[in-house]
Biopython code that builds the backbone (N, CA, C, O; Angstrom):
import numpy as np
from Bio.PDB.StructureBuilder import StructureBuilder

atoms = [
    (1, "UNK", "N", (-8.277, -12.379, -7.053)),
    (1, "UNK", "CA", (-8.333, -10.952, -7.234)),
    (1, "UNK", "C", (-8.516, -10.695, -8.719)),
    (1, "UNK", "O", (-7.927, -11.380, -9.556)),
    (2, "UNK", "N", (-9.329, -9.712, -9.035)),
    (2, "UNK", "CA", (-9.530, -9.318, -10.420)),
    (2, "UNK", "C", (-8.929, -7.933, -10.636)),
    (2, "UNK", "O", (-9.059, -7.052, -9.787)),
    (3, "UNK", "N", (-8.281, -7.752, -11.758)),
    (3, "UNK", "CA", (-7.766, -6.439, -12.153)),
    (3, "UNK", "C", (-8.523, -6.033, -13.404)),
    (3, "UNK", "O", (-8.366, -6.640, -14.463)),
    (4, "UNK", "N", (-9.346, -5.002, -13.270)),
    (4, "UNK", "CA", (-10.155, -4.514, -14.385)),
    (4, "UNK", "C", (-9.492, -3.294, -15.007)),
    (4, "UNK", "O", (-8.944, -2.445, -14.303)),
    (5, "UNK", "N", (-9.547, -3.217, -16.314)),
    (5, "UNK", "CA", (-9.046, -2.052, -17.045)),
    (5, "UNK", "C", (-10.151, -1.568, -17.969)),
    (5, "UNK", "O", (-10.988, -2.349, -18.421)),
    (6, "UNK", "N", (-10.142, -0.278, -18.241)),
    (6, "UNK", "CA", (-11.173, 0.249, -19.116)),
    (6, "UNK", "C", (-10.783, 1.588, -19.694)),
    (6, "UNK", "O", (-9.663, 2.067, -19.515)),
    (7, "UNK", "N", (-11.737, 2.181, -20.394)),
    (7, "UNK", "CA", (-11.525, 3.499, -20.990)),
    (7, "UNK", "C", (-12.674, 4.412, -20.581)),
    (7, "UNK", "O", (-13.790, 3.958, -20.328)),
    (8, "UNK", "N", (-12.383, 5.690, -20.523)),
    (8, "UNK", "CA", (-13.395, 6.689, -20.188)),
    (8, "UNK", "C", (-14.086, 7.119, -21.469)),
    (8, "UNK", "O", (-13.431, 7.441, -22.460)),
    (9, "UNK", "N", (-15.402, 7.122, -21.446)),
    (9, "UNK", "CA", (-16.192, 7.550, -22.596)),
    (9, "UNK", "C", (-16.842, 8.893, -22.292)),
    (9, "UNK", "O", (-17.340, 9.103, -21.186)),
    (10, "UNK", "N", (-16.844, 9.780, -23.233)),
    (10, "UNK", "CA", (-17.525, 11.067, -23.059)),
    (10, "UNK", "C", (-16.896, 11.890, -21.954)),
    (10, "UNK", "O", (-15.685, 11.841, -21.734)),
    (11, "UNK", "N", (-17.733, 12.647, -21.262)),
    (11, "UNK", "CA", (-17.290, 13.524, -20.184)),
    (11, "UNK", "C", (-17.178, 12.701, -18.905)),
    (11, "UNK", "O", (-18.086, 11.945, -18.559)),
    (12, "UNK", "N", (-16.064, 12.855, -18.214)),
    (12, "UNK", "CA", (-15.817, 12.111, -16.987)),
    (12, "UNK", "C", (-16.965, 12.290, -15.995)),
    (12, "UNK", "O", (-17.332, 13.418, -15.664)),
    (13, "UNK", "N", (-17.524, 11.192, -15.529)),
    (13, "UNK", "CA", (-18.586, 11.236, -14.542)),
    (13, "UNK", "C", (-19.989, 11.217, -15.126)),
    (13, "UNK", "O", (-20.945, 10.952, -14.397)),
    (14, "UNK", "N", (-20.144, 11.489, -16.413)),
    (14, "UNK", "CA", (-21.472, 11.508, -17.009)),
    (14, "UNK", "C", (-21.861, 10.152, -17.572)),
    (14, "UNK", "O", (-23.044, 9.824, -17.659)),
    (15, "UNK", "N", (-20.868, 9.368, -17.951)),
    (15, "UNK", "CA", (-21.111, 8.017, -18.449)),
    (15, "UNK", "C", (-20.176, 7.064, -17.726)),
    (15, "UNK", "O", (-19.054, 7.438, -17.382)),
    (16, "UNK", "N", (-20.627, 5.832, -17.489)),
    (16, "UNK", "CA", (-19.729, 4.874, -16.841)),
    (16, "UNK", "C", (-18.588, 4.487, -17.774)),
    (16, "UNK", "O", (-18.756, 4.509, -18.993)),
    (17, "UNK", "N", (-17.428, 4.133, -17.218)),
    (17, "UNK", "CA", (-16.330, 3.704, -18.073)),
    (17, "UNK", "C", (-16.651, 2.375, -18.750)),
    (17, "UNK", "O", (-17.454, 1.585, -18.254)),
    (18, "UNK", "N", (-16.020, 2.151, -19.870)),
    (18, "UNK", "CA", (-16.192, 0.904, -20.608)),
    (18, "UNK", "C", (-15.074, -0.055, -20.195)),
    (18, "UNK", "O", (-13.898, 0.224, -20.426)),
    (19, "UNK", "N", (-15.445, -1.191, -19.580)),
    (19, "UNK", "CA", (-14.454, -2.164, -19.164)),
    (19, "UNK", "C", (-13.940, -2.902, -20.394)),
    (19, "UNK", "O", (-14.725, -3.428, -21.183)),
    (20, "UNK", "N", (-12.616, -2.937, -20.556)),
    (20, "UNK", "CA", (-12.038, -3.573, -21.738)),
    (20, "UNK", "C", (-11.397, -4.916, -21.424)),
    (20, "UNK", "O", (-11.435, -5.827, -22.251)),
    (21, "UNK", "N", (-10.807, -5.052, -20.240)),
    (21, "UNK", "CA", (-10.187, -6.329, -19.883)),
    (21, "UNK", "C", (-10.424, -6.641, -18.413)),
    (21, "UNK", "O", (-10.637, -5.743, -17.599)),
    (22, "UNK", "N", (-10.383, -7.921, -18.089)),
    (22, "UNK", "CA", (-10.445, -8.377, -16.704)),
    (22, "UNK", "C", (-9.474, -9.535, -16.562)),
    (22, "UNK", "O", (-9.617, -10.565, -17.220)),
    (23, "UNK", "N", (-8.483, -9.355, -15.694)),
    (23, "UNK", "CA", (-7.505, -10.402, -15.434)),
    (23, "UNK", "C", (-7.752, -10.971, -14.046)),
    (23, "UNK", "O", (-7.961, -10.228, -13.088)),
    (24, "UNK", "N", (-7.727, -12.285, -13.948)),
    (24, "UNK", "CA", (-7.902, -12.951, -12.655)),
    (24, "UNK", "C", (-6.547, -13.440, -12.180)),
    (24, "UNK", "O", (-5.831, -14.130, -12.907)),
    (25, "UNK", "N", (-6.200, -13.075, -10.946)),
    (25, "UNK", "CA", (-4.952, -13.533, -10.359)),
    (25, "UNK", "C", (-5.260, -14.556, -9.278)),
    (25, "UNK", "O", (-6.161, -14.356, -8.464)),
    (26, "UNK", "N", (-4.525, -15.633, -9.271)),
    (26, "UNK", "CA", (-4.655, -16.635, -8.221)),
    (26, "UNK", "C", (-4.059, -16.073, -6.931)),
    (26, "UNK", "O", (-3.401, -15.033, -6.953)),
    (27, "UNK", "N", (-4.283, -16.745, -5.825)),
    (27, "UNK", "CA", (-3.949, -16.222, -4.498)),
    (27, "UNK", "C", (-2.492, -15.771, -4.388)),
    (27, "UNK", "O", (-2.231, -14.657, -3.933)),
    (28, "UNK", "N", (-1.549, -16.603, -4.791)),
    (28, "UNK", "CA", (-0.134, -16.231, -4.641)),
    (28, "UNK", "C", (0.222, -15.006, -5.474)),
    (28, "UNK", "O", (0.923, -14.118, -4.990)),
    (29, "UNK", "N", (-0.245, -14.944, -6.705)),
    (29, "UNK", "CA", (0.030, -13.787, -7.569)),
    (29, "UNK", "C", (-0.667, -12.541, -7.034)),
    (29, "UNK", "O", (-0.118, -11.441, -7.104)),
    (30, "UNK", "N", (-1.881, -12.713, -6.497)),
    (30, "UNK", "CA", (-2.617, -11.575, -5.942)),
    (30, "UNK", "C", (-1.887, -10.997, -4.733)),
    (30, "UNK", "O", (-1.836, -9.779, -4.563)),
    (31, "UNK", "N", (-1.332, -11.850, -3.909)),
    (31, "UNK", "CA", (-0.566, -11.369, -2.746)),
    (31, "UNK", "C", (0.675, -10.614, -3.193)),
    (31, "UNK", "O", (1.012, -9.576, -2.623)),
    (32, "UNK", "N", (1.353, -11.127, -4.207)),
    (32, "UNK", "CA", (2.525, -10.429, -4.748)),
    (32, "UNK", "C", (2.134, -9.056, -5.294)),
    (32, "UNK", "O", (2.827, -8.068, -5.055)),
    (33, "UNK", "N", (1.027, -9.001, -6.024)),
    (33, "UNK", "CA", (0.549, -7.728, -6.585)),
    (33, "UNK", "C", (0.195, -6.744, -5.481)),
    (33, "UNK", "O", (0.501, -5.556, -5.586)),
    (34, "UNK", "N", (-0.448, -7.229, -4.425)),
    (34, "UNK", "CA", (-0.824, -6.377, -3.290)),
    (34, "UNK", "C", (0.427, -5.780, -2.640)),
    (34, "UNK", "O", (0.476, -4.584, -2.351)),
    (35, "UNK", "N", (1.430, -6.621, -2.414)),
    (35, "UNK", "CA", (2.678, -6.130, -1.817)),
    (35, "UNK", "C", (3.325, -5.077, -2.709)),
    (35, "UNK", "O", (3.836, -4.072, -2.216)),
    (36, "UNK", "N", (3.303, -5.303, -4.012)),
    (36, "UNK", "CA", (3.894, -4.346, -4.955)),
    (36, "UNK", "C", (3.166, -3.000, -4.879)),
    (36, "UNK", "O", (3.807, -1.950, -4.855)),
    (37, "UNK", "N", (1.837, -3.030, -4.842)),
    (37, "UNK", "CA", (1.066, -1.784, -4.778)),
    (37, "UNK", "C", (1.331, -1.037, -3.470)),
    (37, "UNK", "O", (1.460, 0.187, -3.473)),
    (38, "UNK", "N", (1.413, -1.758, -2.363)),
    (38, "UNK", "CA", (1.685, -1.118, -1.070)),
    (38, "UNK", "C", (3.057, -0.448, -1.081)),
    (38, "UNK", "O", (3.205, 0.659, -0.564)),
    (39, "UNK", "N", (4.064, -1.108, -1.664)),
    (39, "UNK", "CA", (5.401, -0.504, -1.709)),
    (39, "UNK", "C", (5.443, 0.712, -2.628)),
    (39, "UNK", "O", (6.327, 1.559, -2.497)),
    (40, "UNK", "N", (4.487, 0.806, -3.564)),
    (40, "UNK", "CA", (4.420, 1.963, -4.459)),
    (40, "UNK", "C", (3.620, 3.109, -3.853)),
    (40, "UNK", "O", (3.432, 4.141, -4.498)),
    (41, "UNK", "N", (3.147, 2.939, -2.616)),
    (41, "UNK", "CA", (2.441, 4.024, -1.946)),
    (41, "UNK", "C", (0.933, 3.898, -1.929)),
    (41, "UNK", "O", (0.261, 4.764, -1.369)),
    (42, "UNK", "N", (0.372, 2.852, -2.522)),
    (42, "UNK", "CA", (-1.073, 2.650, -2.469)),
    (42, "UNK", "C", (-1.468, 2.354, -1.036)),
    (42, "UNK", "O", (-0.691, 1.758, -0.290)),
    (43, "UNK", "N", (-2.664, 2.760, -0.641)),
    (43, "UNK", "CA", (-3.166, 2.520, 0.708)),
    (43, "UNK", "C", (-4.584, 2.000, 0.656)),
    (43, "UNK", "O", (-5.347, 2.325, -0.254)),
    (44, "UNK", "N", (-4.933, 1.185, 1.644)),
    (44, "UNK", "CA", (-6.292, 0.691, 1.775)),
    (44, "UNK", "C", (-7.186, 1.853, 2.201)),
    (44, "UNK", "O", (-6.785, 2.660, 3.040)),
    (45, "UNK", "N", (-8.369, 1.947, 1.645)),
    (45, "UNK", "CA", (-9.316, 2.995, 2.009)),
    (45, "UNK", "C", (-10.576, 2.372, 2.578)),
    (45, "UNK", "O", (-10.826, 1.179, 2.405)),
    (46, "UNK", "N", (-11.360, 3.183, 3.252)),
    (46, "UNK", "CA", (-12.637, 2.705, 3.764)),
    (46, "UNK", "C", (-13.661, 2.715, 2.638)),
    (46, "UNK", "O", (-13.605, 3.579, 1.763)),
    (47, "UNK", "N", (-14.597, 1.765, 2.646)),
    (47, "UNK", "CA", (-15.630, 1.752, 1.610)),
    (47, "UNK", "C", (-16.456, 3.035, 1.631)),
    (47, "UNK", "O", (-16.713, 3.597, 2.696)),
    (48, "UNK", "N", (-16.865, 3.489, 0.465)),
    (48, "UNK", "CA", (-17.709, 4.687, 0.381)),
    (48, "UNK", "C", (-19.156, 4.313, 0.074)),
    (48, "UNK", "O", (-20.002, 5.193, -0.086)),
    (49, "UNK", "N", (-19.441, 3.038, -0.009)),
    (49, "UNK", "CA", (-20.798, 2.575, -0.249)),
    (49, "UNK", "C", (-21.303, 1.901, 1.021)),
    (49, "UNK", "O", (-20.517, 1.519, 1.889)),
    (50, "UNK", "N", (-22.587, 1.763, 1.117)),
    (50, "UNK", "CA", (-23.189, 1.124, 2.281)),
    (50, "UNK", "C", (-23.239, -0.374, 2.058)),
    (50, "UNK", "O", (-23.472, -0.839, 0.942)),
    (51, "UNK", "N", (-23.017, -1.133, 3.136)),
    (51, "UNK", "CA", (-23.161, -2.588, 3.020)),
    (51, "UNK", "C", (-24.622, -2.941, 3.262)),
    (51, "UNK", "O", (-25.283, -2.344, 4.112)),
    (52, "UNK", "N", (-25.110, -3.895, 2.524)),
    (52, "UNK", "CA", (-26.499, -4.282, 2.627)),
    (52, "UNK", "C", (-26.647, -5.649, 3.220)),
    (52, "UNK", "O", (-27.766, -6.135, 3.379)),
]
sb = StructureBuilder()
sb.init_structure("model")
sb.init_model(0)
sb.init_chain("A")
sb.init_seg("    ")
for serial, (resi, resn, name, xyz) in enumerate(atoms, 1):
    if name == "N":
        sb.init_residue(resn, " ", resi, " ")
    sb.init_atom(name, np.array(xyz, "f"), 0.0, 1.0, " ", f" {name:<3s}", serial, name[0])
structure = sb.get_structure()
């Protein structure tokens, strides 16, 4: 699992965000992170893009 962080440049939505860091988590750490996010109220959503 990758966790990307970035900053917003200019007006929101007019320019893409600038990615500043990318952390890679191995399987066990990624599962722990997923459980933590779910307990904090995060929910899985359906994709909003089309699969090709």
